[in-house]
C-alpha positions, 0 to 999 in steps of 0.5 A, a space after each residue: 500500500 505504501 508503494 502504491 501511495 508513493 506512485 499515486 503521489 508521484 503522479 499527482 506531483 507530475 501532473 501539478 508540474 505540467 499544470 504549473 508550466 502552462 499559462 493561466 487558462 483562458 476560457 473558450 469563447 463563441 468567437 474562438 469556436 467560430 474562428 479558432 487559432 490554427 494551433 488548436 483543434 476545438 471540435 471534432 472537425 476543427 471548425 463548424 463547417 466540418 472542413 477538417 482543413 488546418 491552416 498549419 503549414 510547417 509540415 509540407 510535401 517537401 519535408 513530411 518524409 522526415 516526420 518522427 514519432 514524438 510519443 506513444 501513449 497506450 490506452 485502456 481496452 474497449 471500443 474506440 471511435 473518437 476524435 481528440 481536442 487540443 487547446 493551448 497545448 493540452 489534449 483532451 481525449 476519450 480513453 476506453 473503456 469510459 474515461 476522459 484524459 487531459 494530457 500535455 499535447 507535446 509530451 503525453 504527460 497526464 494532467 488529469 483523468 475523469 473515470 466513470 463508475 467502475 461498471 460503466 460499459 465501454 463507450 463509442 462516442 465520436 466527439 468531445 466539445 469545449 466551451 468556456 472552461 469546460 469539456 463536454 463528454 457524452 458518457 456511455 452510462 447516459 450522462 452529458 458531463 461537463 468537466 472542468 478543463 483545468 482539473 477534470 472535476 465534474 461541474 455538472 452532469 445531466 442524465 439523458 436517454 437514447 444513447 449519445 454515440 455521436 458525442 457533442 458540439 457547442 454552439 451559442 452556449 448550448 451543448 448539442 447532442 444526438 441520440 441513437 434512439 434505443 429502445 423506443 422512438 421517443 428517444 430519437 431526438 437532437 437536444 440542446 442543453 445550457 452549457 453552463 448549467 446542463 439544463 435542457 433547453 429544447 429537443 427536436 424529434 428526428 422520427 417525426 410524431 403526428 404533431 409534426 408536419 412530417 408525421 404524415 409521412 409515416 402513413 399511420 405507423 405507431 409513434 412509439 415504433 418510429 425510429 430515426 437515429 443520429 448515432 454518427 458524427 455530430 452536426 455543424 453550425 452556420 454562425 452567419 445564418 444561425 442555423 444548426 445542420 445535422 444528419 439523420 440516419 435510417 428509419 427503423 426497423 430496417 425494412 419498409 415491411 417491418 415498419 408498416 405492418 407488412 405493407 412495403 407500399 404503405 409509403 411511397 418509393 420517393 421522398 418524403 417518406 418516414 421523415 426525418 430519416 436519412 435527411 439533412 436538418 436545419 434547426 434554429 439554435 434558440 428554439 430547435 424549430 425546423 427551418 428546412 430539411 432535405 431527404 437523401 434516401 426516403 423510406 430506406 429498405 436496407 439500413 443505409 445511414 445518411 447521418 454523419 457530418 455535413 461539410 459547409 463551403 462556398 463555391 462557384 456551382 457548375 456541375 458538369 453532366 459528364 461527371 454528375 448524374 442529377 442536376 438542378 436545371 435552374 442552376 446558373 453555371 458559375 454562380 456562387 452558392 453556399 453549399 451543404 455537402 454530404 456522402 452517405 453510407 449507402 453511397 452518393 454525394 449530394 450538394 444542397 443550398 444551405 440557406 434553404 435546402 434547395 437541391 443543386 446536384 447529386 451523383 452515385 458514389 463511389 461508382 454507379 451501376 444497376 444496383 445503386 440504391 437510388 434510381 432517379 432524382 428530380 432535378 427541379 424538386 430534388 425528389 429522390 426515387 428509390 431503386 424499386 427493383 432492390 426493395 423487398 416486397 415479401 419474405 425470403 427475397 434476396 438483393 444485392 444493393 450498392 453501396 454499403 458502408 462505403 463511408 461511415 463515421 470517419 469524416 471527410 476533408 475539404 481543401 479550399 485551395 483545391 476546392 476539393 472534398 476528399 472521401 475515404 471509401 470502400 467499394 462495398 455492396 450489401 447482400 441482403 435476404 429478408 426474413 422468412 414468413 414463418 420466422 425460422 430464418 432471420 434477416 441476413 445481411 453481409 458485405 460483398 465487393 461490388 461486382 466487377 471490382 478488384 479486392 486489391 483496389 476496393 478501398 481508397 481515397 476519392 477527390 471530388 471537385 466541388 464546382 464540377 462534381 468530377 471524381 478522381 480516385 487518387 489512391 487505391 489499396 486492399 486495406 479499408 480504412 476507418 481513419 478520419 482524413 485531414 488536409 493542411 495548408 502545407 498541401 499534405 493529406 493524412 489518412 490511416 487504414 485497418 492494416 495499421 498504416 498511417 500515411 501522408 499523401 500528395 492530395 493532387 497526385 495521391 503519391 504516398 509521401 510518408 508511411 508509418 506502421 503503428 501498433 494497432 488499426 487507425 481509427 477515426 481521430 486524425 488531427 493536427 495542432 501546434 505547441 510553442 510553434 511546433 506542428 504535431 500530427 496525432 492519431 488514435 488506434 483501436 477498433 470500432 463497431 464495423 471494423 470486424 466485418 471489413 477485416 474479414 472481407 479484406 482478409 486482414 489480420 492486424 493487431 486488434 483492440 490495441 488502443 493508443 495515442 500516437 503523436 508525430 512531428 518533424 525533428 
């Protein structure tokens, strides 16, 4: 016991020494969140627009090959899908199974740790957030927890429901969180809590009840069974328009027949259907009221999620029919528009006007084919039509639907200098058979490579021109990735895969400029920041919820469940 006490005391002294070397804590303001220092990483994709572009330029295409590991910090066992934050030289990260740590971002020295109760299950939240002098954590035991950013002490915690696997983001003094729905439809909502007190201010039901104008789109399905989650990455914020933009996932149960008492045709094969599933929502931050919505995949029959981040950008819009399948004919080529852009798990890239949700253009992604899940989009109205030949009309039917989990909770990045969105993808499809009539055979779902594809090149990175819609496949490989992609003003792109390779690429040519084999699989997480004038690149290893299936498909046998923080810099 005496030895243990000495070790604990030494750890506390070390943490105190680290704290003493830091300047006095300056509270994070709304202005900082809207225009963060290039040195900091204050939310899951750095900025409200979710571009994941860093203005830092110390690391360049010319010198990135000199990157060296600065430190590695091993973490506990458990699911890992998270992204760290950095503020003024301190990194805040979720450490499996259920804790938050603050560490010196230049050395890895522990400053403080907050642990949930001993029997708390492992969490899979994606994002921490910061505001004022607090760090906000959505814990796996169902609390929104505000921690003192200096000490880790709990300032407030509020019990909530529905599962908050997306994590949080803060806007205008409100902690915004989505829900994974379980176990009932009443738990499907986005909520705002006062950042200083934890008081709930409003909630928006993502599976529209009958009292909502979107409720009729459920064709009388019982309200208690209506589910549409926001389990993936959090939403974003447009400060100029004071608008929250948030993505919603598939309606549940997974199939149209299961949701509508055996009748797959109770709802139309086009939007709107089962609102607000697979939609982009624009909400008022003060009231939570709906400003507009756009439904990307109506009445989903295959559990295809169109949640995760919406990337906000401004560009001259001139979609080229050579590259873009569906175009609004009213677009004046070359006109400047403020866009909300997203790529769904089921494939497809969509660009809508973020001021009103007007459809601008969309294309299949990563590839088009007869099994693509959307058959048509009306250019004028933006109305999406399902590929009816792939929907399930009765029990025991089998279809192959493309794409499937082509990208998920690993965020994309936008390079403003190149006007390009970079998307890590997997060229994957869903082999699905509906349940038998007598219940002896359950619904079957398994991922398979797209017909005609090559397993050695079924994963990679695509660059999409945000003006014309042209897609360039700049890198292809066998190993799929669940790592966040990142671009910098040094014109370097960083991405890691499930074969434990963390790489830097030339974003124009796709050439690999630097590579490092890590001790585990790269999972989400990739960020960059600076401390005392030195730029660092950080990434987490671990395993997420959909990792295992991809490993089986690719025939990979990497080190599993190795959770660690790796940090790199130039010598």
